[in-house]
C-alpha positions in Angstrom: 6.5 -7.3 -15.8 5.4 -6.7 -12.3 3.2 -3.8 -11.2 1.8 -2.3 -8.0 -1.8 -1.4 -8.1 -2.5 0.8 -5.1 -6.1 1.3 -3.9 -6.7 4.9 -2.8 -9.3 5.7 -0.2 -10.1 8.1 2.6 -10.6 5.3 5.1 -9.6 1.7 5.9 -12.0 -1.2 6.0 -14.7 0.8 4.2 -15.7 -1.7 1.5 -19.3 -2.7 1.4 -20.3 -6.4 1.1 -21.1 -5.9 -2.6 -17.6 -4.3 -3.1 -15.9 -7.1 -1.2 -17.7 -9.7 -3.4 -16.7 -7.8 -6.6 -13.1 -7.7 -5.3 -13.1 -11.5 -4.6 -14.3 -12.1 -8.2 -11.6 -9.8 -9.5 -9.0 -11.6 -7.4 -10.1 -15.0 -8.7 -9.8 -13.7 -12.3 -6.3 -12.4 -11.5 -5.4 -15.8 -10.1 -7.0 -17.8 -12.9 -5.2 -15.8 -15.6 -1.7 -15.9 -14.1 -1.7 -12.2 -13.1 -1.9 -12.7 -9.3 1.2 -12.3 -7.1 -0.2 -10.9 -3.9 -2.9 -8.5 -2.5 -4.1 -7.2 0.8 -5.6 -4.2 2.6 -3.5 -1.7 4.5 -4.6 -0.1 7.8 -5.0 3.7 8.1 -2.1 6.1 8.5 -3.1 6.7 12.1 -1.7 3.2 12.9 1.7 3.9 11.2 5.1 4.5 12.8 7.7 6.4 10.8 11.1 5.0 11.4 14.4 6.9 10.6 17.5 5.2 11.7 19.8 6.8 9.2 23.2 7.3 10.9 21.8 5.5 13.9 19.3 8.3 14.7 16.7 5.9 16.2 13.8 8.2 15.4 10.3 6.7 15.8 7.4 9.0 15.1 3.7 7.9 15.4 1.8 8.5 12.2 2.5 8.5 8.5 4.9 10.6 6.5 2.0 11.7 4.4 -0.7 14.0 5.8 -3.5 13.7 3.3 -7.2 12.9 3.3 -6.6 10.0 0.9 -4.1 7.2 1.3 -3.2 3.7 0.2 -5.8 1.4 1.8 -4.8 -1.7 -0.1 -2.9 -3.1 -3.0 -2.4 -5.8 -5.6 1.0 -6.9 -6.9 0.4 -8.3 -10.4 2.1 -9.8 -13.4 1.2 -8.2 -16.7 2.7 -8.4 -20.2 3.1 -4.7 -20.4 2.0 -1.3 -19.1 -1.2 -1.4 -21.2 -2.3 -4.7 -19.7 -1.6 -3.4 -16.2 -3.7 -0.3 -17.0 -6.5 -2.5 -18.2 -6.4 -4.7 -15.1 -6.3 -1.5 -12.9 -9.4 -0.3 -14.6 -11.1 -3.6 -13.7 -9.8 -3.4 -10.1 -11.0 0.2 -9.7 -14.4 -0.8 -10.8 -14.5 -3.8 -8.5 -13.4 -2.0 -5.4 -15.1 1.3 -6.3 -12.0 3.2 -5.5 -9.2 5.0 -7.4 -6.3 2.8 -8.3 -2.7 4.0 -9.0 -0.5 1.9 -11.3 3.3 1.8 -10.8 5.8 -0.6 -12.3 8.0 -2.5 -9.9 11.7 -2.2 -10.4 14.1 -5.1 -10.5 
C-alpha cells in the first residue's frame, strides 16, 4: 500500500542541521528497506497560486486555499505493508524531522 506522510510546520526551510541529518538517515532507511517512493520539501503557502478553471473560469488567485498558521512543508510517499506499518514509519519520520506528520493512504 502507498501512503502520503505530510510534514506539518509553521514555516518552510526551518530544519536545523541536526534535523536535516536525522531526515537523511531516515530517508536512507526508507530506501534500504523498500519503503521509499519519493520525498521533498514544499515552499510556504505565500508562494502558492490557487487555480480554478472549472467551466473555463480562468481564475488565478495568489496564495493558498488554506489560511492557517501550520501547513504542509514537506512529504514522503512510501510503500508500507499496511496502515500500522505506515504509522510506525510516520512516528520515526516525525522524530527525525521534529515536526508533526499526518498519514493518509493513497487511492488507486
